[in-house]
PATOR-969323 format. One record per atom (N, C-alpha, C): x, y, z. Coordinates in steps of 0.02 Angstrom, whole numbers, plus 50000, padded with zeros to 5 digits. Layout:
! PATOR-969323
XYZ ...
***
This chain:
! PATOR-969323
486424963548302 486084969848294 485344968448283 484934972448315 484204971848308 483934978748289 483494978948241 483114984948225 482404983448248 482174987248297 481504985948324 481094992348325 480444991548338 480014997348343 480265001948399 480165008348390 480355013348440 479865013148498 480125013248559 479705013748618 479785020848647 479315022748689 479355029348720 479995030048761 480225024648792 480845024848832 481455026448789 481435024548725 481995025948680 482095033448669 481545037248673 481585044348656 482065048148700 482115046348764 482595049748809 483315048548787 483445042548763 484125040948738 484255044848674 483775045048629 483855048848567 483955056248582 483595058748632 483665065748652 484385067048674 484655062748715 485345063648739 485845063348680 485735058748633 486175058348575 486175064948536 485585068048527 485555074148487 485805080248526 485915079648590 486195085048630 486955085548623 487275080448598 488005080248591 488225085448539 488645090148560 488845095648516 489215093248453 489635088248459 489995085648401 489515082148353 489035078548379 488525075348337 488115080548299 487945085948333 487575091348301 487985094448244 488625095448256 489065098248205 489115093548145 489205087248157 489265082448102 488625081948062 488055081848096 487415081248063 487175087948035 487495093348057 487275100048037 486545101048054 486375098948115 485685099348137 485685101348211 485355106748228 485365109148298 484935104748343 485115104648407 484725101048456 484085104848471 483575101048488 482935103948511 482925103548587 482535107948618 482405107348689 482005100948701 482045098148761 481745091548775 481005091248754 480595095848775 479875095448758 479745096048684 480125100448650 480055101148578 480275094748543 480815091748567 481065085448539 480545079948546 480285079148607 479785073848620 479155074948579 478935081148575 478335082648536 478445081148461 479025083148435 479185081748365 479175074148352 479485070348394 479495063048385 478795060048389 478415062148439 477755059048450 477245061048397 477315067048369 476805069348322 477025069148249 477675069148235 477925069348166 478315063048146 478775060948187 479215055348169 478855048648173 478485047648227 478175041048238 477485040348206 477395043348148 476775042648110 476775035848075 476175033048064 476135026448031 476455026147962 476445031547925 476725031447857 477495031747857 477795033247913 478525033347920 478755026547945 479365024747929 479665018647955 480245020847999 480185019748064 480695021848111 480865016048157 481505014548163 481725008948204 482275011148252 482275008048310 482805008748359 483345003748343 483965005848345 484535001448332 484794999148400 484794992548410 485004989548473 485584984848460 486124985648498 486704981248492 486894978848562 486924972348570 487094969648636 486624971848691 485994972648674 485494974848723 485494982248737 485924986048705 485974993248716 485714997148656 485305002248669 485065006748616 485655011048594 485835010648530 486405014448504 486195020048457 485555020048435 485325025248389 484665023448358 484515026948303 483895025648267 484015026448192 483555023748153 483565024348081 482845024848057 482735028648004 482045029247980 481995031947911 481385031447883 481245034247817 480565037647819 480485042647776 479875046547773 479835050047705 479245052347687 479145056047625 479205063547638 479575067047595 479645074247601 479805077147532 479435082147513 479555085647450 479595080847390 479155075847390 479115071147334 479655065847332 480045065347386 480585060347390 480485056147453 480695049847449 480735045647509 481435046547536 481495049247597 482135050647628 482295045447682 482925044447693 483155040047747 483675043947787 483665042647852 484155045847897 484275041347957 484835042347989 484995038648050 485385043248096 485405041448160 485795045148209 486055040048259 486705040048268 487025035548315 487325039548372 487295036848432 487645039948488 488395040148472 488725045648488 489425046448468 489885040848494 489725038148552 490145032748578 490125026448535 489675026248486 489605020448442 489875021748372 490145027648360 490415029348294 491035025248279 491165024048216 491785020848195 491825013348206 491265010248222 491255003048235 490894999148181 490685002548128 490314999248074 489584998148088 489345000748144 488644999648163 488155003248118 488325009348097 487865013048053 487805009447986 488355007047960 488335003347896 487914997047904 488004993347957 487614987247969 486874988947977 486724994148015 486024996048026 485694998247961 486045002347922 485755004647858 485654998747811 486134994447807 486074988547763 485474984347782 485394983147847 484814979247872 484164982947857 484154989447869 483554993347858 483354993147784 483834993847740 483694993847668 483404987247644 483564981847678 483284975347659 482534974947673 482294979347717 481584979247737 481194985347714 481534990447690 481204996547664 481134995747589 480514994547564 480424993047493 480464999147446 480375005147472 480345011047429 481005012247394 480965013447329 481535015547289 481265020547238 481625025647222 482275027147250 482215029747322 482755029047359 482815031947425 483345037447421 483235042847458 483695048547457 483945049947528 484525053047532 484805055047596 485185061547586 485025066547625 485415072747627 485945071947681 486555073747665 487085073247715 487555079247707 487775081847764 488255087447763 488905084947730 489165089047685 489765087147648 490345085447695 490395089147750 490955087947797 490865081547838 490295078347834 490165072247871 490395066247829 491055065547821 491325060347778 491145053347801 491055052447866 490865045847891 490185043747865 489695048247866 489035046647840 489025045947765 489425049947731 489475049247658 489735042247642 490235039947679 490515033147668 490005027747684 489635028547738 489115023647756 488615022947699 488365028547675 487875028447621 488175025347558 488785027047541 489105024247481 489205016747488 489405014447546 489495007247557 488845003447548 488285006847560 487625003647553 487315004747485 487705007347437 487475007947369 487205014747348 487205019647393 486975026447375 487515029847333 487295034147288 487765038147248 487545045447251 488025049847242 487885057047243 487495058947181 486935062647190 486535064847134 486465072447131 486605075847185 486575083147185 487045085747240 487345091447225 487815094647271 487645102047270 487555104847329 487405112047331 487985115947301 487835119947250 488355123747217 488545130047255 488085132647294 488225138547335 488135136847408 488535139847450 488485138747521 487845141947547 487405138147580 486795141047607 486945145847665 486425149347687 486505154247741 486835151447803 486675145147820 486965142147880 487685140047871 487955140647809 488655139047796 488805131647791 488295127447787 488395120247785 488155117547717 488625115547675 488445112547611 488235105347622 487725103347584 487485096447588 487505093147519 487525086647520 487495082747459 486875078247464 486535077347408 485975072747405 486225066247375 486115060747411 486315054247387 485685050147375 485735045347328 485145041447309 485325034147299 484865029947319 484905022747306 484325021147259 484505018647200 483995017747148 483645010947150 483995005647164 483674999147160 483764995247224 483294990747235 483324986647295 483924981847294 484144980147234 484674975247228 485364978447218 485414984947231 486064988247222 486584984747264 487144983347233 487694980147269 488074985347309 488154984247374 488534989047414 489264989147392 489574994747400 490284995447386 490664992347444 491124987947429 491484984547483 492204986947485 492284992947512 492954995647522 493134994747595 493764995347609 494004994647679 493735000147723 493724998847787 493475003747836 493945009447843 
***
């Protein structure tokens, strides 16, 4: 697995990944139209203060991972193409990313129904720190998870 800088060619792959209806449901995040997606990435995501990496496995782009500041917190997020789910790649990518992202604490918002991502975060040492007590307007409850220290030991449970 390689985490490398994002190239403009990667954006078309990321766009296709976010168009997948099941991925949108799991992430609780709607797809953007192509031009809006590309504009968002070029003007907001790929800023120097953000850390964004393309995840490459066997020479194939499988997703991305990144961190950024928002509302006084350093957030981390990732998105994997659905054909790569369930192979441990997100856990490996996050673990590798955390070794190079010095900011702590790190936070991640995840849809409660996205048990796969909750497990990935927990395996990498994140713990739940907030849970929406009321269902928001969009009907998707989220949990805020946090990683406090750089040396947090990942949870080693079975897949």
